[in-house]
KOLDREN-457260 format. One record per residue: residue number from 0; residue in three letters; x, y, z of N, C-alpha, C in turn. Coordinates in steps of 0.1 Angstrom, whole numbers, plus 5000, padded with zeros to 4 digits. Layout:
N
<atom NUM,"ALA",<X,Y,Z>,<X,Y,Z>,<X,Y,Z>>
...
***
This chain:
79
<atom 0,"MET",<7935,1099,6176>,<7929,1087,6182>,<7928,1077,6170>>
<atom 1,"GLY",<7933,1065,6173>,<7933,1055,6162>,<7922,1044,6164>>
<atom 2,"VAL",<7922,1035,6154>,<7911,1025,6153>,<7918,1011,6153>>
<atom 3,"ASN",<7914,1002,6161>,<7919,0989,6161>,<7911,0981,6151>>
<atom 4,"ILE",<7917,0976,6141>,<7911,0968,6130>,<7914,0954,6131>>
<atom 5,"ARG",<7904,0945,6132>,<7905,0931,6133>,<7902,0925,6120>>
<atom 6,"PHE",<7911,0918,6114>,<7909,0911,6101>,<7906,0896,6103>>
<atom 7,"LEU",<7894,0892,6098>,<7890,0878,6098>,<7891,0872,6084>>
<atom 8,"PRO",<7893,0860,6082>,<7894,0849,6092>,<7907,0847,6099>>
<atom 9,"ASP",<7917,0855,6096>,<7931,0854,6101>,<7932,0858,6116>>
<atom 10,"ASP",<7922,0866,6121>,<7922,0871,6134>,<7935,0878,6138>>
<atom 11,"ILE",<7938,0888,6129>,<7949,0897,6131>,<7944,0911,6133>>
<atom 12,"THR",<7949,0917,6144>,<7944,0931,6147>,<7956,0940,6145>>
<atom 13,"VAL",<7953,0952,6139>,<7963,0962,6137>,<7957,0975,6140>>
<atom 14,"HIS",<7966,0985,6144>,<7961,0998,6147>,<7962,1007,6135>>
<atom 15,"ALA",<7952,1015,6132>,<7952,1023,6120>,<7947,1037,6124>>
<atom 16,"GLU",<7949,1046,6115>,<7944,1060,6117>,<7932,1062,6108>>
<atom 17,"PRO",<7922,1070,6113>,<7911,1073,6104>,<7916,1080,6091>>
<atom 18,"GLY",<7910,1076,6080>,<7914,1081,6067>,<7924,1072,6060>>
<atom 19,"GLU",<7931,1063,6067>,<7940,1054,6060>,<7932,1045,6051>>
<atom 20,"PRO",<7937,1042,6039>,<7931,1032,6030>,<7931,1018,6036>>
<atom 21,"LEU",<7919,1012,6035>,<7918,0998,6041>,<7928,0988,6035>>
<atom 22,"LEU",<7930,0990,6022>,<7939,0981,6015>,<7953,0982,6020>>
<atom 23,"LYS",<7957,0994,6023>,<7971,0997,6028>,<7972,0992,6042>>
<atom 24,"VAL",<7962,0993,6050>,<7962,0988,6064>,<7963,0973,6064>>
<atom 25,"ALA",<7956,0967,6055>,<7957,0952,6054>,<7971,0948,6050>>
<atom 26,"GLU",<7977,0955,6040>,<7990,0951,6036>,<8000,0953,6047>>
<atom 27,"ARG",<7999,0963,6055>,<8008,0966,6067>,<8006,0954,6077>>
<atom 28,"ALA",<7994,0949,6078>,<7992,0938,6087>,<7996,0924,6082>>
<atom 29,"GLY",<8001,0924,6069>,<8004,0911,6063>,<7993,0904,6057>>
<atom 30,"ILE",<7981,0911,6055>,<7969,0905,6050>,<7969,0908,6035>>
<atom 31,"ALA",<7967,0897,6027>,<7966,0899,6012>,<7952,0899,6008>>
<atom 32,"ILE",<7947,0911,6003>,<7934,0912,5998>,<7935,0912,5983>>
<atom 33,"PRO",<7928,0902,5976>,<7929,0902,5961>,<7924,0915,5955>>
<atom 34,"THR",<7931,0919,5945>,<7926,0932,5938>,<7925,0929,5923>>
<atom 35,"GLY",<7918,0938,5917>,<7917,0938,5902>,<7920,0951,5897>>
<atom 36,"CYS",<7910,0959,5895>,<7911,0972,5888>,<7917,0983,5897>>
<atom 37,"LEU",<7916,0982,5910>,<7920,0992,5920>,<7912,1005,5919>>
<atom 38,"MET",<7900,1004,5913>,<7892,1016,5912>,<7878,1013,5918>>
<atom 39,"GLY",<7875,1001,5923>,<7863,0998,5929>,<7852,0992,5919>>
<atom 40,"SER",<7856,0991,5906>,<7846,0987,5896>,<7845,0972,5895>>
<atom 41,"CYS",<7856,0965,5897>,<7855,0950,5895>,<7851,0942,5908>>
<atom 42,"HIS",<7851,0949,5919>,<7847,0943,5932>,<7856,0931,5937>>
<atom 43,"ALA",<7868,0929,5931>,<7876,0918,5935>,<7881,0920,5950>>
<atom 44,"CYS",<7882,0933,5954>,<7887,0935,5968>,<7876,0938,5978>>
<atom 45,"GLU",<7864,0933,5976>,<7853,0935,5985>,<7856,0928,5998>>
<atom 46,"VAL",<7853,0935,6009>,<7854,0930,6023>,<7841,0934,6030>>
<atom 47,"GLU",<7838,0926,6041>,<7826,0929,6049>,<7830,0936,6061>>
<atom 48,"ILE",<7824,0948,6064>,<7827,0956,6076>,<7817,0953,6087>>
<atom 49,"ASP",<7822,0948,6098>,<7814,0946,6110>,<7802,0937,6107>>
<atom 50,"GLY",<7803,0928,6098>,<7792,0918,6095>,<7780,0925,6089>>
<atom 51,"GLU",<7781,0937,6084>,<7769,0944,6079>,<7771,0950,6065>>
<atom 52,"GLU",<7781,0957,6063>,<7783,0965,6050>,<7794,0959,6042>>
<atom 53,"THR",<7793,0958,6029>,<7803,0953,6020>,<7809,0965,6013>>
<atom 54,"VAL",<7822,0966,6013>,<7829,0978,6006>,<7840,0972,5998>>
<atom 55,"CYS",<7845,0980,5988>,<7857,0977,5981>,<7869,0983,5989>>
<atom 56,"SER",<7878,0975,5993>,<7889,0980,6001>,<7898,0989,5994>>
<atom 57,"CYS",<7899,0988,5981>,<7908,0997,5973>,<7904,1012,5973>>
<atom 58,"ILE",<7891,1014,5976>,<7886,1028,5975>,<7880,1032,5989>>
<atom 59,"SER",<7881,1024,5999>,<7875,1027,6012>,<7886,1030,6022>>
<atom 60,"SER",<7883,1038,6032>,<7893,1041,6042>,<7887,1039,6056>>
<atom 61,"VAL",<7896,1039,6066>,<7892,1037,6080>,<7883,1049,6084>>
<atom 62,"PRO",<7871,1045,6089>,<7862,1056,6092>,<7866,1064,6105>>
<atom 63,"MET",<7861,1076,6106>,<7864,1084,6118>,<7853,1080,6129>>
<atom 64,"GLY",<7856,1083,6141>,<7846,1081,6152>,<7844,1067,6156>>
<atom 65,"ARG",<7853,1058,6153>,<7852,1044,6157>,<7865,1041,6165>>
<atom 66,"SER",<7863,1032,6175>,<7875,1027,6182>,<7879,1014,6177>>
<atom 67,"SER",<7870,1006,6171>,<7874,0993,6165>,<7865,0990,6153>>
<atom 68,"LEU",<7870,0981,6145>,<7863,0977,6133>,<7867,0963,6130>>
<atom 69,"THR",<7858,0955,6125>,<7861,0941,6121>,<7859,0940,6106>>
<atom 70,"VAL",<7870,0936,6099>,<7870,0934,6084>,<7870,0919,6081>>
<atom 71,"ASN",<7860,0914,6075>,<7859,0900,6071>,<7863,0899,6057>>
<atom 72,"LEU",<7873,0891,6054>,<7877,0889,6040>,<7871,0876,6035>>
<atom 73,"PHE",<7865,0877,6024>,<7860,0864,6018>,<7865,0864,6004>>
<atom 74,"PHE",<7868,0852,5999>,<7875,0851,5987>,<7867,0844,5976>>
<atom 75,"ASP",<7867,0850,5964>,<7860,0844,5953>,<7871,0835,5946>>
<atom 76,"PRO",<7868,0822,5945>,<7878,0813,5939>,<7881,0816,5924>>
<atom 77,"THR",<7872,0824,5918>,<7874,0827,5904>,<7885,0838,5902>>
<atom 78,"TRP",<7888,0845,5912>,<7898,0856,5911>,<7912,0849,5913>>
***
């Protein structure tokens, strides 16, 4: 069973499988998330999940037990 992931502000929805890295799902959807260290330390790839939780997309994956997820990208102009 997959998860429908909606990326904001672009309003693009893509189907993903639980356990897939969020950064890879975004790339597959044509969404560019800025990255830095790719280890979660620099926080350049932070995204907001369902308007509640902020995670580093380079070290986070699609959660299990969900049918949909909204990922809000916000950009730091200094990156």
